[in-house]
VOGU-3710 file (C-alpha; in Angstrom, 3 decimals, decimal comma):
1> xxxxxxxxxx> 0,000/0,000/0,000  2,974/2,373/0,374  3,136/2,807/-3,403  -0,351/4,318/-3,603  -0,232/8,120/-3,802  -3,260/10,330/-3,533  -3,483/13,087/-6,101  -5,883/16,001/-6,192  -9,427/14,903/-7,046  -10,424/14,825/-10,707
11> xxxxxxxxxx> -12,852/17,679/-10,007  -11,624/20,406/-7,680  -14,137/21,680/-5,180  -15,542/25,111/-5,902  -16,230/25,629/-2,203  -12,607/25,399/-1,079  -13,382/27,077/2,222  -16,032/24,503/3,159  -14,933/21,900/5,663  -14,645/18,371/4,251
21> xxxxxxxxxx> -16,969/16,143/6,245  -16,724/12,661/4,750  -15,703/10,441/1,853  -18,299/8,344/0,022  -16,727/5,085/-1,155  -18,404/3,126/-3,966  -17,814/-0,444/-5,087  -18,292/-0,856/-8,839  -19,131/-4,446/-9,856  -22,657/-5,331/-8,757
31> xxxxxxxxxx> -23,086/-1,992/-6,987  -23,050/0,912/-9,430  -23,041/-1,667/-12,240  -26,198/-3,661/-11,382  -26,005/-7,417/-12,038  -22,834/-7,148/-14,071  -19,112/-6,386/-13,934  -16,602/-4,498/-16,034  -14,839/-7,754/-16,889  -18,067/-9,478/-17,944
41> xxxxxxxxxx> -19,033/-6,623/-20,257  -15,541/-6,667/-21,751  -15,733/-10,435/-22,287  -19,080/-10,008/-24,046  -17,558/-7,405/-26,356  -14,667/-9,740/-27,284  -16,951/-12,827/-27,267  -14,852/-14,537/-24,589  -17,519/-15,061/-21,917  -16,844/-18,801/-21,581
51> xxxxxxxxxx> -13,140/-18,197/-21,023  -13,837/-15,538/-18,407  -16,363/-17,695/-16,538  -13,827/-20,532/-16,361  -11,168/-18,184/-15,032  -13,549/-16,784/-12,397  -14,543/-20,307/-11,387  -10,875/-21,309/-10,982  -10,242/-18,119/-9,005  -13,175/-18,820/-6,669
61> xxxxxxxxxx> -11,668/-22,274/-5,996  -8,282/-20,658/-5,164  -6,666/-22,291/-8,200  -5,494/-18,838/-9,298  -4,359/-15,771/-7,366  -5,112/-12,213/-8,471  -1,800/-11,800/-10,295  -2,263/-15,040/-12,278  -5,856/-14,111/-13,080  -4,806/-10,703/-14,409
71> xxxxxxxxxx> -1,932/-12,189/-16,435  -4,251/-14,640/-18,222  -6,844/-11,930/-18,892  -4,102/-9,772/-20,361  -3,092/-12,477/-22,854  -6,745/-13,105/-23,693  -7,569/-9,498/-24,648  -4,218/-7,791/-25,285  -4,001/-4,004/-25,439  -7,405/-2,309/-25,177
81> xxxxxxxxxx> -7,537/1,185/-26,625  -9,342/4,029/-24,885  -11,781/4,156/-27,792  -12,636/0,452/-27,428  -12,945/0,569/-23,655  -15,142/3,654/-24,065  -17,520/1,699/-26,282  -17,694/-1,120/-23,731  -18,212/1,337/-20,884  -20,972/3,289/-22,621
91> xxxxxxxxxx> -22,920/0,116/-23,472  -22,777/-1,120/-19,872  -25,913/-0,621/-17,763  -25,333/1,589/-14,735  -27,366/2,662/-11,720  -29,446/5,762/-12,352  -28,496/9,117/-10,892  -24,730/8,528/-10,755  -23,665/11,903/-12,148  -26,199/13,751/-10,011
101> xxxxxxxxxx> -25,104/11,797/-6,939  -21,435/12,681/-7,415  -22,451/16,295/-8,069  -24,358/16,417/-4,771  -21,354/14,993/-2,938  -19,033/17,705/-4,310  -21,614/20,417/-3,625  -21,775/19,349/0,019  -18,012/19,642/0,335  -17,474/15,895/0,497
111> xxxxxxxxxx> -15,426/13,506/-1,668  -16,486/10,560/-3,838  -14,277/7,563/-4,466  -14,656/4,337/-6,452  -12,587/1,374/-5,266  -12,851/-1,785/-7,344  -10,833/-4,907/-8,080  -11,646/-4,578/-11,795  -9,178/-3,257/-14,354  -8,514/0,443/-14,873
121> xxxxxxxxxx> -9,144/0,514/-18,645  -12,867/0,331/-17,781  -13,075/2,147/-14,439  -11,160/5,249/-15,556  -14,133/6,291/-17,685  -15,986/7,158/-14,471  -13,762/10,255/-14,288  -16,182/11,817/-16,741  -19,021/11,176/-14,267  -17,529/13,501/-11,661
131> xxxxxxxxxx> -15,821/11,018/-9,341  -13,027/12,518/-7,262  -10,920/9,382/-6,806  -10,730/5,997/-8,552  -8,651/3,012/-7,409  -8,627/-0,135/-9,522  -6,364/-2,928/-10,744  -3,990/-1,749/-13,503  -4,435/-3,646/-16,774  -0,878/-4,794/-17,711
141> xxxxxxxxxx> -0,998/-4,561/-21,551  -1,918/-0,868/-21,265  1,097/-0,101/-19,041  4,830/-0,171/-19,708  5,940/-1,784/-16,434  3,483/-4,675/-16,614  5,336/-7,026/-14,264  5,223/-4,832/-11,148  1,604/-3,763/-11,197  -0,471/-4,058/-8,038
151> xxxxxxxxxx> -3,556/-6,306/-8,172  -6,098/-5,005/-5,687  -7,819/-7,266/-3,165  -10,811/-6,870/-0,844  -8,455/-6,064/2,045  -6,861/-3,331/-0,061  -10,231/-1,562/-0,153  -10,037/-1,058/3,607  -6,422/0,104/3,501  -7,102/2,547/0,664
161> xxxxxxxxxx> -10,151/3,985/2,429  -8,272/4,561/5,686  -5,281/6,106/3,941  -7,375/8,372/1,716  -9,334/9,629/4,712  -6,085/10,402/6,499  -4,711/12,280/3,484  -7,899/14,353/3,244  -8,198/14,999/6,960  -11,516/13,141/7,144
171> xxxxxxxxxx> -12,379/10,794/9,990  -13,162/7,275/8,649  -16,039/7,003/11,126  -17,708/9,928/9,348  -17,387/8,303/5,926  -19,732/6,015/3,977  -19,276/2,830/1,922  -21,617/1,435/-0,760  -21,270/-2,259/-1,614  -23,193/-5,358/-2,649
181> xxxxxxxxxx> -21,335/-8,415/-1,390  -19,194/-9,962/1,325  -16,159/-8,729/-0,599  -17,051/-5,249/0,666  -16,983/-6,229/4,348  -13,398/-4,980/4,875  -14,308/-1,469/3,748  -17,570/-1,616/5,706  -15,397/-2,158/8,785  -13,248/0,868/7,949
191> xxxxxxxxxx> -16,026/3,468/7,837  -18,734/4,671/10,174  -21,690/4,152/7,834  -22,341/1,515/5,188  -25,191/0,692/2,825  -25,804/-2,546/0,929  -26,966/-2,016/-2,659  -29,210/-4,807/-4,000  -27,204/-7,462/-2,121  -27,539/-11,076/-3,288
201> xxxxxxxxxx> -26,886/-12,296/0,246  -28,113/-10,902/3,547  -25,703/-8,160/4,589  -28,155/-6,437/6,951  -26,225/-7,193/10,128  -23,098/-5,580/8,669  -24,587/-2,340/7,338  -26,625/0,643/8,486  -29,095/0,422/5,597  -30,039/-1,876/2,723
211> xxxxxxxxxx> -31,208/-0,330/-0,550  -33,069/-2,215/-3,265  -33,735/-0,284/-6,429  -32,106/1,164/-9,530  -31,009/4,644/-8,391  -27,718/5,297/-6,608  -29,010/8,824/-5,987  -31,921/7,409/-3,972  -29,514/5,253/-1,975  -27,262/8,261/-1,342
221> xxxxxxxxxx> -30,191/10,358/-0,122  -31,318/7,517/2,144  -27,946/7,195/3,870  -27,635/10,984/4,112  -31,028/11,143/5,813  -30,008/8,315/8,116  -26,814/10,151/9,120  -28,754/13,336/9,858  -31,012/11,501/12,304  -28,157/9,594/13,894
231> xxxxxxxxxx> -26,103/12,767/14,417  -29,078/14,912/15,416  -31,626/12,544/16,969  -33,744/15,435/18,271  -34,589/16,567/14,736  -38,341/17,221/14,656  -38,865/14,956/17,661  -42,486/14,718/18,747  -43,801/12,952/21,802  -45,027/9,476/20,943
241> xxxxxxxxxx> -48,568/8,855/22,205  -49,595/5,362/23,277  -53,053/6,047/21,815  -51,502/6,236/18,356  -50,159/2,671/18,510  -53,213/0,400/18,982  -56,095/-0,343/21,270  -54,603/-2,999/23,552  -51,601/-0,981/24,658  -53,848/1,995/25,380
251> xxxxxxxxxx> -55,912/-0,187/27,719  -52,808/-1,492/29,532  -51,176/1,948/29,795  -54,359/3,562/31,122  -54,792/0,789/33,696  -51,211/1,273/34,898  -51,728/5,017/35,268  -54,976/4,444/37,171  -53,164/2,116/39,598  -50,660/4,842/40,479
261> xxxxxxxxxx> -53,429/7,383/41,016  -55,424/4,980/43,184  -52,525/3,722/45,306  -50,441/6,899/45,577  -49,017/7,543/49,070  -50,552/4,325/50,418  -48,559/1,274/51,618  -48,321/-1,121/48,711  -46,311/-4,183/47,642  -45,141/-5,245/44,189
271> xxxxxxxxxx> -47,535/-8,194/44,081  -50,469/-6,019/45,200  -49,806/-3,435/42,507  -49,522/-6,201/39,928  -52,827/-7,817/40,959  -54,683/-4,483/40,866  -53,204/-3,738/37,427  -54,223/-7,183/36,143  -57,788/-6,777/37,433  -58,156/-3,445/35,696
281> xxxxxxxxxx> -56,875/-4,902/32,400  -59,019/-8,035/32,396  -62,133/-6,020/33,304  -62,054/-4,999/29,652  -63,794/-7,846/27,740  -61,430/-7,485/24,780  -58,341/-8,271/26,861  -57,089/-11,706/27,960  -56,225/-12,431/31,590  -52,997/-14,170/30,703
291> xxxxxxxxxx> -50,172/-12,532/28,844  -48,355/-14,287/26,035  -45,241/-14,699/28,234  -45,114/-17,374/30,925  -43,172/-16,983/33,159  -43,693/-14,511/34,732  -47,197/-15,413/35,908  -49,905/-13,814/33,747  -47,103/-12,442/31,553  -46,799/-9,450/33,871
301> xxxxxxxxxx> -44,177/-7,938/36,158  -44,068/-5,041/38,618  -40,759/-4,170/40,287  -40,048/-1,506/42,931  -36,651/0,094/43,544  -35,123/3,372/44,752  -33,160/6,127/43,021  -29,899/5,195/44,755  -30,580/1,449/44,781  -32,138/0,671/41,415
311> xxxxxxxxxx> -30,942/-2,916/41,075  -34,438/-4,404/40,591  -35,183/-1,978/37,773  -31,857/-2,982/36,216  -33,245/-6,430/35,431  -31,902/-8,812/32,789  -35,070/-10,835/32,150  -38,520/-10,986/33,728  -38,379/-14,780/33,360  -35,834/-15,004/36,185
321> xxxxxxxxxx> -37,673/-15,831/39,484  -35,681/-13,176/41,349  -37,483/-10,582/39,218  -40,982/-11,928/39,907  -43,283/-9,487/41,733  -42,702/-9,843/45,484  -43,651/-8,505/48,935  -41,298/-5,534/48,505  -42,880/-2,226/49,602  -43,030/0,895/47,417
331> xxxxxxxxxx> -41,248/4,136/48,400  -43,521/6,928/47,176  -40,887/9,640/47,798  -37,818/8,301/45,982  -39,131/5,101/44,417  -39,012/3,685/40,895  -41,807/1,547/39,462  -40,969/-0,725/36,525  -43,986/-2,385/34,932  -44,512/-4,857/32,111
341> xxxxxxxxxx> -47,631/-6,575/30,728  -48,234/-8,730/27,636  -51,997/-9,328/27,623  -53,547/-10,049/24,218  -56,297/-8,149/22,397  -58,878/-10,895/21,730  -60,319/-9,112/18,706  -57,078/-8,454/16,827  -55,069/-11,344/18,382  -52,196/-8,888/18,830
351> xxxxxxxxxx> -49,955/-9,324/21,925  -50,031/-5,904/23,582  -46,471/-5,717/24,927  -46,229/-2,695/27,198  -43,325/-1,687/29,391  -42,676/1,484/31,379  -40,555/2,984/34,139  -41,903/5,668/36,479  -39,644/7,685/38,787  -41,367/9,212/41,834
361> xxxxxxxxxx> -38,476/11,257/43,275  -36,794/14,525/42,343  -33,067/13,689/42,269  -31,645/15,810/39,447  -29,186/13,173/38,173  -31,869/10,478/38,046  -34,369/12,764/36,298  -31,722/13,766/33,746  -30,860/10,115/33,067  -34,494/9,116/32,485
371> xxxxxxxxxx> -35,081/12,145/30,246  -32,084/11,071/28,181  -33,451/7,531/27,833  -36,823/8,889/26,685  -35,059/11,198/24,255  -33,090/8,326/22,688  -36,172/6,086/22,443  -38,099/8,847/20,670  -35,171/9,351/18,291  -35,293/5,667/17,328
381> xxxxxxxxxx> -39,033/5,919/16,683  -38,453/9,007/14,517  -36,097/6,963/12,346  -38,899/4,447/11,815  -41,615/7,028/11,212  -39,561/8,745/8,514  -38,895/5,463/6,662  -35,161/5,799/7,217  -34,962/2,217/8,481  -36,344/-0,741/6,541
391> xxxxxxxxxx> -35,314/-3,856/8,492  -35,030/-4,948/12,119  -31,253/-5,259/11,680  -31,066/-1,619/10,577  -33,163/-0,622/13,591  -30,836/-2,566/15,881  -27,708/-0,963/14,411  -29,160/2,562/14,498  -30,339/2,224/18,107  -26,987/0,881/19,256
401> xxxxxxxxxx> -25,187/3,775/17,575  -27,393/6,193/19,486  -26,864/4,286/22,743  -23,092/4,442/22,266  -23,161/8,129/21,346  -24,829/8,990/24,650  -22,868/6,429/26,712  -25,916/4,233/27,307  -26,112/0,455/27,247  -29,054/-1,754/26,373
411> xxxxxxxxxx> -28,812/-4,626/28,831  -32,203/-6,352/28,701  -31,680/-10,033/28,031  -33,733/-12,435/25,925  -33,665/-15,874/27,526  -35,265/-17,402/24,423  -32,628/-16,264/21,939  -29,694/-15,884/24,353  -28,721/-12,416/23,162  -29,121/-8,851/24,361
421> xxxxxx> -32,520/-7,687/23,226  -33,116/-4,246/21,736  -36,914/-4,460/21,863  -36,906/-5,176/25,578  -34,447/-2,344/26,140  -36,618/0,279/24,469
//
């Protein structure tokens, strides 16, 4: 990697005084070239598809390394003129909105970069699309020193991205990578944000977003929107009302609130609060008596703790007997009530999972902490409401990024799947 030097971008920024925020890295084959590669289109032009497919098959079986692969390709096609490669390039189908996307990136004071393992005779034509940097495998017949040319690998993508960011004074964690396959995982690891473009395999757990469509501009706008919400989670935040979710949770939430009003400042135990809450819920004919979790009994839990001794509210799973509702008394001055119910709406058959934490004291540090938790939860919901997130994996990744940003940790445990559980945390 020491032989790679970073020149000025192909298009100099007009806004020289604008701070560079991030680099957008794009894979080429299968990403901005949907369902095809530069090599495949070249093979079609020279009518050597069978030969190429055999070479790629041998390469996938580790019968050839990158240098051997490139050497054989070079003998197969020989020197390829700029005019010929231009014809191949222009006939190749590309994602829509590429030029506009690169234009937007420059306008925002950011950089665009294509990193691909394919040969440069094809990729260099993207200079005319407004890309700032292109890194690809040199095609030996088109170069004088053909025996010392570097063949790029998937790991090189990561190294190039890190080095380019350093040269430009951009933090890798602020940059973005677009890719379509497991070969892009190294560069996904190098940057802070990644987006899978029409992936053939499930890459959701490795990326922030997954885009399926034919416009790279749409994908770019999606990840930009995602970054805005991640960096500024209070953007247009509105209080989420339980009444706007569905009937069953409204019943459970109202019953919980009524219990507090009815019992306030009176001696009360966890088990007593739970029983009163259950009676109020099941008095509604649409609601079941039993929750869809068992244990705990009735699929419900009520835990009491105090602001300076909140261990019971810091539970791992309600299924653990030590977190079953007990004879513990409530402290109405500095207490914390944690409640959970999972009764089912008989009409819709929907399990009405409802969980809440109520702090009864006035300790400034505790109030500030709970306000922060509410703030982060609302920010996650905003991401969903604005269609920024499409899959549960994207939701998980986005929420964890927000947790980490504000030094919070989701610790609720799922005993059924043996992993930390985001849904229970929120």
